C-alpha positions in Angstrom: 40.1 -115.3 -159.1 39.0 -115.4 -162.7 40.7 -113.0 -165.1 37.4 -111.5 -166.2 36.3 -110.9 -162.7 39.7 -109.5 -161.7 39.8 -106.9 -164.5 36.2 -105.9 -163.7 37.0 -105.6 -160.0 40.0 -103.3 -160.6 37.8 -101.1 -162.9 39.5 -101.6 -166.2 36.3 -102.7 -167.8 32.7 -101.6 -167.0 31.1 -105.0 -167.2 32.4 -108.6 -167.0 30.7 -109.2 -170.4 33.1 -106.6 -172.0 36.1 -108.5 -170.5 34.7 -111.8 -171.9 34.4 -110.3 -175.3 38.0 -109.0 -175.2 39.1 -112.5 -174.2 37.3 -114.1 -177.1 39.1 -111.6 -179.4 42.5 -112.7 -177.9 43.1 -109.2 -176.5 44.0 -110.4 -173.0 47.1 -112.4 -172.1 48.2 -113.7 -168.7 52.0 -114.3 -168.4 52.3 -114.0 -172.2 49.7 -116.7 -172.9 46.3 -116.0 -174.4 43.7 -116.1 -171.6 40.1 -117.4 -171.6 37.7 -115.6 -169.3 37.9 -118.4 -166.8 41.7 -118.3 -166.5 42.7 -118.0 -162.8 45.1 -115.2 -161.8 47.3 -115.1 -158.8 49.5 -112.5 -157.2 52.6 -111.5 -159.3 50.9 -112.6 -162.6 51.4 -110.1 -165.5 48.3 -109.3 -167.4 48.5 -107.5 -170.8 45.4 -106.3 -172.6 44.5 -104.0 -175.4 41.9 -101.3 -174.7 41.3 -97.9 -176.4 44.3 -98.4 -178.8 46.6 -98.9 -175.8 48.3 -102.1 -174.8 48.3 -102.0 -171.0 50.5 -104.2 -168.8 49.6 -104.7 -165.1 51.0 -106.9 -162.4 48.6 -108.5 -159.9 49.6 -107.5 -156.4 46.6 -108.9 -154.5 43.2 -110.4 -155.2 40.2 -108.2 -154.2 37.1 -109.7 -152.5 34.8 -107.8 -155.0 34.7 -104.6 -157.1 36.7 -101.9 -155.4 36.5 -98.1 -155.4 38.7 -96.1 -157.7 40.9 -94.9 -154.9 41.7 -98.4 -153.7 42.6 -99.9 -157.1 46.4 -99.3 -156.6 46.4 -101.7 -153.7 45.5 -104.6 -156.0 47.6 -103.9 -159.1 50.7 -102.2 -160.4 50.4 -100.5 -163.7 53.6 -101.1 -165.8 52.4 -99.5 -169.0 55.2 -97.3 -170.5 54.4 -93.6 -170.6 55.4 -93.4 -174.3 52.2 -95.3 -175.1 50.0 -92.6 -173.5 52.0 -89.9 -175.4 51.4 -91.8 -178.6 47.6 -91.9 -177.9 47.6 -88.1 -177.2 49.3 -87.5 -180.6 46.7 -89.7 -182.3 43.9 -87.6 -180.7 45.6 -84.3 -181.8 46.2 -85.5 -185.3 42.5 -86.3 -185.7 41.5 -82.8 -184.8 44.2 -81.2 -187.0 42.0 -80.4 -190.1 38.6 -79.6 -188.6 37.3 -79.8 -185.1 34.6 -82.4 -184.6 31.1 -80.9 -184.9 32.1 -78.0 -187.2 30.3 -79.6 -190.2 31.2 -79.0 -193.8 33.3 -76.0 -194.8 31.4 -72.9 -195.6 31.8 -70.5 -198.5 33.8 -68.2 -196.3 36.2 -71.1 -195.4 36.7 -71.7 -199.1 37.4 -68.1 -199.8 39.9 -68.0 -196.9 41.7 -71.0 -198.3 41.8 -69.5 -201.8 43.2 -66.2 -200.4 45.8 -68.1 -198.5 46.9 -70.0 -201.6 47.1 -66.8 -203.6 49.2 -65.1 -201.0 51.5 -68.1 -200.9 51.9 -68.2 -204.7 52.5 -64.4 -204.9 55.3 -64.7 -202.3 57.2 -67.2 -204.4 57.4 -64.9 -207.4 
């Protein structure tokens, strides 16, 4: 089966066109070789691809006939992505929300006064 069809069948990408674009950007490798969308995959091949700031590694266990349901995906692949990568992604998400939550808009006058009061309290504690 073609690598683009395989990754679409096991639900890593929503469309085959998305897989094709990833192949053109050299984001997908099969057995540590850059893969074209038409590259054939066989059982026990290792596929690495970068998606959503994560480099995932999977091993092909079997070839599906066509797109499978989410509950049946584990029959056809083994995910070997280390858990540290997911922890790193979680830290990235938390660091983006550190300063202001998304959708809060610009700081208000009250936010500015609160910051000024906090700085003044901090400076008074030092002296």
